[in-house]
C-alpha positions in Angstrom: 109.1 139.7 119.3 109.3 142.7 116.9 112.8 141.4 115.7 111.3 137.9 115.0 108.5 139.5 113.0 110.8 141.7 110.9 113.2 138.8 110.1 110.4 136.5 109.2 108.6 139.2 107.1 111.8 140.0 105.1 112.6 136.3 104.6 109.2 135.4 103.3 108.9 138.5 101.1 112.5 138.3 99.9 112.3 134.6 99.0 108.9 134.9 97.2 110.1 138.0 95.1 113.5 136.5 94.3 112.0 133.2 93.1 109.4 135.1 91.0 112.0 137.4 89.4 114.5 134.6 88.9 111.8 132.8 86.8 111.6 135.8 84.5 115.4 136.1 84.4 116.3 132.5 83.6 113.7 132.0 80.8 114.7 135.4 79.3 118.3 134.2 79.3 117.2 130.9 77.8 115.7 132.8 74.9 118.7 135.0 74.6 116.9 138.2 75.6 119.3 140.7 77.3 118.4 141.4 80.9 119.5 144.9 82.0 118.4 144.9 85.7 117.5 142.3 88.3 116.1 144.1 91.4 114.8 142.9 94.7 112.8 145.9 96.0 112.3 149.3 94.6 114.2 152.6 95.0 117.9 153.4 95.2 120.1 150.3 95.4 121.3 149.2 98.8 123.6 146.6 97.3 124.5 146.1 93.6 126.8 144.1 91.4 127.0 144.0 87.6 127.5 140.5 86.1 127.6 140.6 82.3 125.0 142.9 81.0 122.8 142.6 84.1 122.8 145.0 87.1 121.9 142.9 90.1 120.6 145.0 93.0 118.9 144.9 96.4 116.9 148.1 96.9 115.7 150.0 100.0 112.0 149.2 99.6 111.5 145.4 99.8 107.8 145.5 98.7 108.3 144.0 95.3 110.9 143.5 92.6 111.4 143.5 88.8 113.5 142.3 86.0 114.1 144.9 83.2 114.8 143.4 79.9 116.2 145.4 77.0 113.6 147.4 75.2 111.2 147.4 78.3 110.0 150.5 80.1 111.8 151.0 83.4 109.6 149.6 86.2 111.1 152.1 88.7 109.9 155.3 86.8 106.5 154.4 85.3 105.3 158.0 85.4 108.5 159.6 84.2 109.3 160.5 80.6 111.1 157.6 79.0 113.1 157.7 75.8 114.0 155.1 73.3 112.8 153.8 70.0 110.1 151.2 69.3 112.5 148.8 67.6 109.5 147.7 65.6 111.4 145.8 62.9 114.9 145.2 64.2 116.0 141.6 63.5 118.0 139.5 66.0 121.7 140.3 66.1 124.9 139.0 67.7 124.4 135.4 66.6 120.8 135.1 67.4 120.6 137.4 70.5 117.3 139.3 70.5 117.8 143.1 70.7 114.9 143.6 73.2 112.0 142.0 74.9 109.4 143.3 72.4 111.6 142.0 69.5 111.3 138.4 70.7 108.7 136.0 69.2 105.3 136.2 70.7 105.5 132.8 72.3 108.9 133.6 73.9 107.5 136.8 75.4 104.5 134.9 76.9 106.7 132.2 78.3 109.1 134.7 79.9 106.2 136.5 81.6 104.5 133.3 82.6 107.7 131.9 84.2 107.5 134.2 87.2 104.1 132.8 88.5 105.1 129.3 87.5 108.3 129.5 89.5 106.3 130.8 92.5 103.9 127.8 92.4 106.7 125.3 91.7 108.7 126.7 94.7 105.6 126.2 96.9 105.5 122.5 95.9 109.2 122.1 96.6 108.9 123.8 100.0 106.0 121.5 101.0 108.1 118.5 99.9 110.9 119.6 102.1 108.6 120.1 105.1 107.1 116.6 104.7 110.5 114.9 104.1 112.5 116.6 106.9 109.8 117.5 109.5 107.3 114.7 108.6 103.5 115.0 109.1 101.3 115.3 112.1 98.7 112.5 112.9 96.2 112.1 115.7 97.3 108.9 117.5 94.3 108.9 120.0 91.8 106.2 119.2 89.5 106.5 122.2 86.2 108.0 121.2 83.5 110.4 122.4 80.0 109.6 121.2 77.3 112.3 120.9 74.1 111.5 122.7 71.3 110.2 120.4 73.7 110.0 117.5 74.0 107.3 114.9 77.1 106.0 116.6 75.3 105.5 119.8 72.5 103.7 118.0 74.9 101.2 116.5 76.3 100.4 119.9 79.4 102.6 120.3 80.0 104.3 123.7 82.1 107.0 125.3 85.6 105.8 126.1 85.6 102.9 123.6 89.1 102.4 122.0 89.2 101.5 118.3 91.5 98.6 117.5 90.9 97.5 113.9 88.5 97.8 110.9 88.2 95.0 108.4 91.2 93.3 110.1 93.4 96.3 109.5 95.0 97.6 112.7 94.4 101.3 113.3 97.4 103.5 114.1 95.8 106.9 114.1 92.5 108.7 114.0 93.4 109.8 110.5 93.4 106.2 109.3 90.0 105.6 110.9 88.5 108.7 109.1 90.0 107.6 105.8 88.7 104.0 106.0 85.2 105.2 107.1 85.0 107.7 104.2 86.0 104.9 101.7 83.4 102.5 103.2 80.5 104.9 103.7 77.2 103.0 104.1 78.9 99.7 103.8 79.1 96.8 106.3 82.4 96.7 108.1 84.0 94.5 110.8 84.9 96.6 113.8 87.1 95.5 116.8 87.2 97.8 119.9 88.1 97.7 123.5 85.6 98.6 126.2 87.1 98.5 129.7 88.8 95.2 129.9 86.7 93.5 127.2 87.4 93.1 123.5 84.3 93.5 121.4 84.0 92.5 117.8 80.9 93.6 115.8 79.7 94.2 112.2 78.0 97.5 111.6 77.1 99.8 108.7 78.9 103.2 109.1 77.4 106.4 107.9 80.2 109.0 108.1 77.8 112.0 107.7 75.7 111.2 110.8 78.3 109.2 112.8 78.9 112.0 115.3 81.9 110.5 117.0 85.1 112.3 117.8 88.6 111.4 119.1 88.9 111.7 122.8 92.2 113.7 123.0 93.8 114.1 126.4 94.4 117.8 127.6 98.1 117.7 126.9 100.2 120.6 125.7 101.4 120.1 122.1 103.2 122.9 120.3 103.7 126.2 122.1 103.8 129.6 120.5 106.9 131.5 121.5 105.8 134.6 123.5 102.2 133.4 123.8 100.3 133.5 127.1 100.9 129.8 127.9 104.6 130.1 127.1 105.0 133.2 129.2 103.3 131.4 132.1 105.9 128.6 132.0 104.0 125.8 130.3 106.1 123.3 128.3 105.5 120.5 125.8 103.6 117.4 127.1 102.4 119.2 130.3 99.0 118.0 131.3 96.2 120.5 131.9 94.3 119.6 135.1 92.0 122.4 136.2 90.6 125.7 135.0 89.1 127.9 137.7 88.9 124.7 139.9 86.9 122.7 137.3 88.6 119.4 136.2 89.6 119.2 132.6 89.3 115.6 131.2 89.8 116.2 127.4 91.3 118.6 124.9 87.8 119.6 123.6 86.7 120.7 127.1 89.9 122.7 127.5 89.6 124.4 124.1 85.9 125.2 124.7 86.7 127.0 128.0 89.6 129.0 126.5 87.7 130.0 123.4 84.8 131.4 125.4 87.1 133.4 127.7 88.9 136.0 125.5 90.3 138.7 127.7 89.0 136.9 130.8 91.8 135.8 133.3 91.7 132.0 133.9 93.3 130.2 136.8 94.9 127.2 135.1 96.5 124.3 136.9 98.7 121.8 135.1 101.2 119.1 135.8 104.8 119.4 134.6 106.9 116.3 135.0 104.9 115.3 138.1 105.1 118.8 139.6 101.9 120.7 140.0 101.9 124.3 138.7 99.4 127.1 138.3 99.1 130.6 136.9 96.5 133.1 135.9 96.5 133.2 132.1 94.4 135.6 130.0 93.4 134.3 126.6 94.1 136.8 123.8 91.4 137.6 121.2 92.0 135.9 117.9 89.7 136.0 114.8 89.2 132.5 113.5 88.2 132.6 109.8 86.7 129.1 109.9 84.4 129.9 112.8 83.9 133.5 111.6 84.2 134.6 115.2 86.7 136.1 117.6 87.8 133.6 120.1 90.3 133.3 123.0 93.6 131.6 122.6 96.7 131.1 124.8 99.1 129.8 122.2 98.8 126.0 122.5 98.2 123.4 119.8 96.7 119.9 120.1 99.1 117.2 121.1 99.8 115.3 117.9 102.3 112.6 116.8 104.8 113.3 114.1 105.7 110.6 111.6 108.1 110.6 108.6 106.9 109.7 105.1 108.6 108.3 102.0 109.9 110.6 99.3 107.2 109.4 96.9 104.5 110.1 99.4 106.0 113.5 100.3 105.9 114.5 96.6 102.3 113.3 96.2 101.2 115.1 99.4 103.0 118.3 98.3 101.1 118.3 94.9 97.8 117.5 96.6 98.2 120.3 99.1 99.3 122.8 96.4 96.3 121.9 94.3 94.0 122.4 97.3 95.5 125.8 98.1 95.3 126.9 94.5 91.6 126.0 94.4 90.9 127.7 97.8 92.9 130.9 96.7 90.9 131.1 93.4 87.6 130.5 95.2 88.4 133.2 97.8 89.4 135.7 95.0 86.2 134.9 93.2 84.1 135.4 96.3 85.9 138.8 96.9 85.1 139.9 93.4 81.4 139.0 93.6 81.2 140.5 97.1 80.5 137.3 99.0 83.5 138.0 101.1 84.0 141.5 102.4 86.8 143.5 100.7 87.8 144.6 104.2 89.2 141.1 104.6 92.0 142.0 102.1 95.3 142.4 103.9 98.4 144.4 103.0 102.0 144.5 104.0 101.2 145.1 107.7 98.8 142.0 107.8 101.5 139.9 106.0 104.1 141.0 108.5 101.9 140.2 111.4 101.0 136.8 110.0 104.7 135.9 109.3 105.6 136.9 112.8 102.9 134.7 114.2 104.0 131.8 112.1 107.6 132.2 113.0 106.7 132.1 116.7 105.1 128.7 116.1 108.3 127.4 114.6 110.3 127.3 111.3 108.0 124.5 109.9 104.9 126.8 110.2 106.8 129.7 108.7 107.8 127.5 105.7 104.2 126.4 105.3 103.1 130.0 105.2 105.8 130.8 102.7 104.5 128.1 100.3 101.0 129.5 100.7 102.1 133.1 100.0 104.1 131.9 97.0 101.0 130.3 95.5 99.0 133.5 96.2 101.7 135.7 94.6 101.8 133.5 91.5 98.1 133.4 91.0 97.5 137.1 91.7 100.2 138.0 89.2 98.3 136.2 86.5 95.4 138.6 86.7 95.1 140.6 83.4 95.9 143.9 85.0 98.5 146.2 83.3 101.9 146.1 85.1 101.2 142.5 86.4 102.3 139.4 84.5 98.8 138.7 83.4 98.5 142.1 81.9 101.7 141.6 79.9 100.4 138.3 78.7 97.1 139.9 77.7 99.0 142.6 75.8 101.1 140.0 74.0 98.0 138.0 73.0 96.2 141.2 71.8 99.3 142.1 69.7 99.2 138.6 68.2 95.6 138.9 67.3 95.9 142.3 65.7 99.1 141.3 64.0 100.9 144.5 65.1 102.8 145.7 68.0 101.6 148.5 70.3 103.7 151.7 70.0 106.1 152.5 72.9 103.8 155.4 73.9 100.8 153.1 74.1 102.7 150.6 76.1 103.9 153.3 78.5 100.3 154.6 79.0 99.1 151.0 79.7 101.9 150.6 82.2 101.1 153.9 83.9 97.4 152.9 84.3 98.5 149.5 85.7 100.8 151.1 88.3 98.1 153.6 89.3 95.7 150.7 89.9 98.4 148.8 91.9 99.2 151.9 94.0 95.5 152.4 94.8 95.2 148.7 95.8 98.2 148.9 98.1 96.8 152.1 99.7 93.4 150.3 100.2 94.8 147.1 101.8 97.1 149.2 104.0 94.1 151.2 105.1 92.4 147.9 105.9 95.5 146.9 107.9 95.5 150.1 109.9 91.7 150.1 110.7 91.4 146.3 111.3 
């Protein structure tokens, strides 16, 4: 399990950093700004190869990376004495090649710096497109319903166990379709066809999605399994049917989940059917903090049984953009809530938390790991846009400030700004690592 975590962590971190730095590199080359170093990681080089004027290297500490362009301060030694002239008024030479980064036009400098975060976000969209195209999407195919007592659904005549067939003559293939149609026809009259027992019932009702209180009656089947999780170790397999927990019959996924969630660190005697063979084992749900419920619950490493369908390339592209926009919004919202104190700063995670999360995702399968990779890429891109010295947003702020004042900062001033930025980043790394160790 440790090996899986290490490989997944290095893959996610290496990919995100490489894409980010490649964005800086390719746009710098486009504007003919010489690139002296392209490093994945910090510290002494583990592997290196010089191509043209660029020294490509993989360093020992894979916690970041950098692209050093001509005229820039060296990112590896921010607190060391660095030499060199300011190149304040050196014109482009060598047939239009810019002598250094700070000699480039202001717009070119901003675009070079901006390209790193943009490549991160663009790569996240591409990864999501690949997931949707090659792995497809999950849908809930179960159209039998559970109706809450005294709810609006009960008052309009729906009952437990009814099976939805069609809405407004459209045959339903999934619960997702049902929810979408209801949301589009909220408080409108619709024609509903359902099956109750052996009878087909057709009725016209007004649906109110906010007070409907009806859920999909999902059977207690094993969907995806987490490698190394309690259920996997006990011998469960995909499509096994959960029958009993501590002798009590389990008739739906919701009942199963409720019992497991309430039993963290409590051994449960679970009986299930595997290809007609009855099996049983004592399984102890592990504690897991659910940020949505804001509570620590029990889990045994099983996901709901869902159906996977493939989508067209056009739909995959649209879904990837929609999901990326959603994640960008949620990331910015979370960062804002952290800043104003609505979310505890103890929730910030560092390298240890990321390693743990990537390991967990990898044990759920490559699809889940790639999904996490896209989310981390978006987070990396957005965080780098913060106007903090040494981050891309800080470089953009410096460039804009120089444009407004009509004069470049001296090399000494730039070095001081960089040192302040690195000091802030080191403090942040120490803080989030402390959170990881004390969480």
